[in-house]
C-alpha positions in Angstrom: 110.7 102.3 83.7 111.9 99.1 85.4 114.3 96.9 83.6 113.1 93.6 82.2 113.8 90.5 84.2 115.4 87.4 82.7 112.7 85.2 84.1 109.1 85.6 83.0 107.8 84.3 86.5 109.2 87.5 88.1 106.5 90.0 87.4 104.8 92.9 89.2 101.2 93.4 87.9 99.8 96.8 88.7 96.0 96.9 88.5 95.8 100.7 88.5 92.1 100.8 87.6 91.4 99.5 91.2 94.4 100.8 92.9 95.4 97.2 93.9 98.8 95.6 93.5 99.4 91.9 93.1 102.8 90.4 93.0 103.8 87.0 91.6 107.6 87.2 91.6 109.8 84.2 92.2 111.6 86.2 94.9 112.0 86.3 98.7 109.5 89.2 98.8 106.6 87.4 97.2 105.0 86.6 100.5 104.7 90.4 101.4 101.3 92.0 101.8 99.7 93.8 98.8 100.1 97.3 100.1 103.8 96.8 100.4 104.2 95.6 96.8 104.8 99.1 95.5 107.6 99.7 98.0 109.0 96.3 96.9 109.0 97.3 93.2 111.1 100.3 94.0 113.6 98.6 96.2 114.1 95.6 93.9 113.5 97.3 90.5 116.3 95.1 88.8 114.2 91.9 89.5 110.7 93.0 88.3 108.7 94.2 85.3 105.7 96.5 85.6 103.0 95.3 83.4 99.9 97.5 82.8 96.7 95.5 82.1 94.4 96.6 79.3 91.5 98.3 81.2 88.5 100.1 80.0 87.7 103.8 79.5 84.6 104.9 81.3 82.6 107.9 80.4 81.0 110.2 82.9 78.6 113.1 82.6 79.8 115.6 85.2 78.6 119.0 86.4 81.0 122.0 87.0 81.6 120.8 90.5 82.6 117.3 89.3 79.5 115.5 90.5 78.6 112.6 88.5 75.2 112.7 86.7 75.5 109.6 84.5 78.1 107.1 83.6 79.0 104.4 81.0 81.3 101.7 82.3 83.6 99.9 79.9 84.8 97.1 82.2 85.7 94.8 79.1 87.8 97.4 77.3 85.4 97.5 74.3 85.5 101.2 74.0 89.2 101.5 74.8 90.2 99.1 71.9 88.0 100.9 69.5 89.4 104.4 70.1 91.2 105.7 66.9 94.5 106.4 68.6 96.7 108.4 66.3 94.1 108.7 63.5 94.3 112.4 62.6 90.8 112.2 60.9 89.4 112.1 64.5 89.7 115.6 66.1 88.4 114.5 69.5 88.3 110.8 69.9 92.0 110.2 69.0 93.0 112.4 72.1 91.2 110.3 74.7 93.8 109.2 77.1 93.4 105.4 77.9 95.4 105.9 81.1 94.3 109.4 82.2 91.3 111.7 82.0 89.9 113.6 79.1 87.2 116.1 79.5 85.1 117.6 76.6 83.0 120.8 77.1 79.8 121.9 75.4 81.6 123.4 72.4 83.5 120.3 71.6 80.5 117.9 72.1 79.1 118.4 68.5 82.3 117.2 66.8 82.5 114.4 69.3 79.0 113.2 68.5 79.9 113.2 64.8 83.0 111.1 65.5 80.9 108.7 67.6 78.6 108.2 64.5 81.8 107.5 62.3 83.0 105.0 64.8 79.8 103.1 64.7 80.3 101.9 61.1 81.1 98.2 61.1 81.2 98.1 64.9 80.2 95.0 66.9 77.0 95.0 68.9 78.8 95.3 72.3 80.6 98.5 71.1 77.3 99.9 69.5 75.6 99.6 73.0 78.5 101.5 74.6 78.5 104.1 71.9 74.7 104.6 72.2 75.2 105.3 75.9 78.0 107.6 75.4 76.1 109.5 72.8 73.2 109.8 75.2 75.5 111.4 77.8 77.0 113.6 75.1 73.5 114.9 73.9 72.7 115.8 77.5 76.0 117.7 77.9 75.2 119.5 74.7 71.7 120.5 75.9 72.4 121.7 79.3 75.0 124.4 80.3 77.9 123.6 82.7 77.9 119.9 82.0 81.0 118.0 80.8 81.6 114.6 79.3 84.7 113.1 80.9 86.4 109.9 79.8 88.3 108.2 82.6 91.0 105.8 81.7 93.1 103.7 83.9 
């Protein structure tokens, strides 16, 4: 972890969802091109803070070769914010990694669908739409062999 700068204007913002780097530091390096920003961060770590932005968790239906057969995009982080992180009453949803990938197989899908139904209680309309789409993908993964529901965080 990079040490925190004394000046809030010295920041390095990593947009990992799109693999882009944007720098806004008050330093001699702020005019460097974006691809060089990562190198800059490692050389001048004492002057920058890495900030991860809140990004969504997408869901994909994949076959055994990883080919995408369907997807639900969470570009506004609606699903990511609703995940019951740390809630032990959710056996599947609590393990979805917001910053990595989480894959569920056909044996896990029935429990995942039950948890999606629980998450729907009191949910806002925009979350309900996403949960409906995720459940549709989950139902298909349950019905056909060699399909997986993969949540892709970043």
